C-alpha positions as CSV (number, residue, x, y, z in Angstrom):
1,M,140.8,110.6,123.1
2,S,140.8,109.2,119.5
3,Y,139.8,105.6,118.8
4,R,143.4,104.9,117.9
5,E,144.6,106.1,121.4
6,K,141.9,104.0,123.0
7,Y,143.0,100.8,121.3
8,N,146.6,101.6,121.9
9,R,145.8,101.7,125.7
10,I,144.1,98.3,125.7
11,G,146.1,96.5,123.0
12,S,147.9,94.1,125.3
13,R,144.6,93.2,127.2
14,Y,142.1,93.3,124.3
15,D,141.9,89.5,123.9
16,I,140.9,89.1,127.6
17,L,137.9,91.4,126.9
18,E,136.8,89.1,124.1
19,V,137.0,85.8,125.9
20,P,133.3,85.5,126.6
21,L,132.6,85.9,122.8
22,N,135.2,83.5,121.5
23,R,132.9,80.4,121.4
24,Y,130.5,82.4,119.2
25,F,133.0,84.3,117.0
26,E,135.9,82.0,116.4
27,P,134.0,79.5,114.2
28,L,132.7,82.4,112.1
29,R,136.3,83.8,111.7
30,E,137.4,80.5,110.4
31,K,134.5,80.2,108.0
32,A,135.1,83.7,106.7
33,V,138.7,83.2,105.6
34,K,139.3,79.6,104.9
35,R,138.7,79.8,101.2
36,V,140.6,83.0,100.4
37,S,143.6,82.8,98.0
38,G,146.3,84.9,96.3
39,K,147.2,88.3,97.7
40,V,145.0,89.0,100.7
41,L,144.5,92.2,102.8
42,E,143.0,92.1,106.3
43,I,141.9,95.5,107.4
44,G,141.7,96.1,111.1
45,V,143.6,93.0,112.0
46,G,143.6,93.9,115.6
47,T,145.5,91.4,117.7
48,G,145.5,88.9,114.9
49,K,142.7,86.5,116.0
50,T,141.9,85.6,112.4
51,L,145.5,84.8,111.4
52,K,145.5,81.1,112.3
53,Y,142.6,80.4,110.0
54,Y,144.2,81.7,106.7
55,P,145.4,79.1,104.2
56,R,149.2,79.0,104.5
57,N,149.7,79.7,100.8
58,V,148.2,83.2,100.7
59,E,150.3,86.3,100.5
60,L,148.9,88.1,103.6
61,Y,149.0,91.9,104.3
62,A,147.4,93.2,107.5
63,I,146.7,96.7,108.6
64,D,145.5,98.3,111.8
65,G,145.3,101.9,113.1
66,S,146.8,100.9,116.5
67,E,150.5,100.1,116.8
68,E,149.9,98.3,120.1
69,M,147.3,96.0,118.5
70,L,149.7,95.3,115.6
71,K,152.5,94.5,118.1
72,V,150.3,91.7,119.6
73,A,149.4,90.5,116.0
74,R,153.0,90.4,115.0
75,E,153.9,88.3,118.0
76,R,150.9,86.0,117.3
77,A,152.0,85.5,113.7
78,K,155.5,84.7,114.8
79,S,154.3,82.1,117.2
80,L,152.1,80.5,114.5
81,G,154.9,80.6,111.9
82,I,152.9,82.9,109.7
83,N,154.7,85.3,107.3
84,A,152.5,88.4,107.0
85,K,153.3,92.0,106.3
86,F,151.9,94.2,109.1
87,I,151.4,97.9,108.4
88,R,150.0,100.7,110.6
89,A,147.3,102.3,108.4
90,E,143.7,103.4,108.5
91,A,141.0,101.7,106.5
92,E,140.0,105.0,105.0
93,N,143.4,105.6,103.5
94,L,144.9,102.3,102.4
95,P,148.6,102.6,101.4
96,F,148.3,100.3,98.3
97,P,147.9,100.8,94.6
98,N,144.7,100.3,92.7
99,D,143.6,96.7,91.7
100,F,146.2,95.2,94.0
101,F,144.5,92.4,96.1
102,D,142.6,89.2,95.2
103,Y,140.7,89.4,98.5
104,V,140.0,91.9,101.3
105,V,138.8,90.7,104.7
106,S,137.2,92.7,107.4
107,S,136.4,90.9,110.7
108,F,134.4,93.0,113.2
109,V,136.0,96.3,111.9
110,F,133.2,98.4,110.4
111,C,131.7,98.9,113.8
112,T,134.6,101.1,114.7
113,V,135.7,102.7,111.4
114,P,135.1,106.5,111.7
115,N,134.1,106.9,108.1
116,P,132.6,103.6,106.8
117,E,131.7,104.8,103.4
118,R,135.2,106.1,102.7
119,A,136.7,102.8,103.9
120,M,134.4,100.8,101.6
121,K,135.5,103.0,98.7
122,E,139.1,102.2,99.5
123,I,138.4,98.4,99.6
124,V,136.9,98.7,96.2
125,R,139.9,100.7,94.9
126,V,142.5,98.2,96.1
127,L,140.6,95.1,95.0
128,K,141.4,93.6,91.6
129,P,138.4,93.5,89.2
130,G,136.6,90.3,90.1
131,G,138.3,90.3,93.5
132,G,136.5,89.1,96.6
133,A,135.6,91.0,99.8
134,I,134.6,89.2,103.0
135,F,132.9,91.0,105.8
136,L,132.2,89.4,109.2
137,E,130.5,92.3,111.0
138,H,128.3,93.4,113.9
139,T,125.1,94.9,112.4
140,L,121.7,96.2,113.4
141,S,119.5,93.2,114.2
142,D,116.5,92.0,112.2
143,S,114.6,92.1,115.6
144,T,113.2,95.5,116.7
145,V,113.1,94.2,120.2
146,L,116.8,93.3,120.2
147,N,117.7,96.6,118.8
148,L,115.7,98.6,121.3
149,F,116.5,96.6,124.5
150,F,120.0,95.2,123.7
151,L,121.9,96.8,120.9
152,M,121.1,100.4,121.5
153,P,121.7,100.3,125.2
154,L,125.0,98.4,124.5
155,E,126.1,101.1,122.1
156,L,125.7,103.7,124.9
157,I,128.3,101.7,126.8
158,L,130.7,100.7,124.0
159,S,130.8,103.9,122.1
160,P,132.5,106.0,124.8
161,L,134.9,103.2,125.7
162,L,135.9,101.9,122.3
163,D,134.1,104.0,119.6
164,D,132.2,100.8,118.8
165,S,128.8,101.0,117.2
166,T,126.5,98.0,117.5
167,T,123.8,99.5,115.3
168,R,125.4,100.1,111.9
169,E,124.0,98.6,108.8
170,T,127.2,97.5,107.1
171,H,125.4,94.9,105.0
172,K,123.6,97.7,103.2
173,L,126.8,99.6,102.7
174,V,128.4,96.6,101.1
175,R,125.5,96.3,98.7
176,K,126.0,99.9,97.7
177,F,129.6,99.3,96.5
178,L,130.0,95.6,95.7
179,E,128.1,92.7,94.2
180,V,127.0,90.5,97.1
181,E,127.2,86.8,96.4
182,K,126.1,85.5,99.8
183,E,124.9,86.9,103.1
184,E,124.5,84.8,106.2
185,S,122.8,86.1,109.4
186,Y,123.6,84.9,112.9
187,Y,122.0,85.7,116.2
188,R,119.0,87.4,114.7
189,G,121.2,89.5,112.4
190,I,123.5,90.8,115.2
191,V,126.4,89.3,113.2
192,R,126.5,88.9,109.4
193,L,128.9,87.1,107.1
194,I,128.9,88.8,103.7
195,V,130.8,87.5,100.7
196,A,131.0,90.1,97.9
197,R,132.9,90.7,94.7
198,K,134.2,93.7,92.8
199,P,132.6,93.8,89.3
200,F,134.9,93.2,86.3
């Protein structure tokens, strides 16, 4: 079963699975997007948990590979009075022209993207020169003990269920393709908030 099929199956119940994590992740979601502006793309919007934190004057586009997740996100946007364009698409093949967005946002997405490097190249392609990229991502911890006794065993559970990797080093991938302006580490590096920019 593909990751898209897995997320289609749980789309309507996904938010319930994340309830235990909300107190930790919601403040970070708000911090990640509150200063974006202009034309903004969120990749892997999922059920739209970040939508309520965007400034109301942005022109928001949102993509996800799962139509069921997008269905929940559309309903959430409607209830919030948010006018966003929702498109079913993969992060590795964005249906937008070059140099199109002022900002691209990724919130807990690169842990599930099948081809992270290709997705990062696509982000760079659709960003305007000087445009911003914001990543709020699960990553390999700074602690070897946490990696060995928590993240690696957790990946053995999550990978078959949701194609979710808890041990990727997305922060290093961002540095390979973009200029990092700020990186904040939370929970011993299990979560990182990275603010980067496409060079002019």
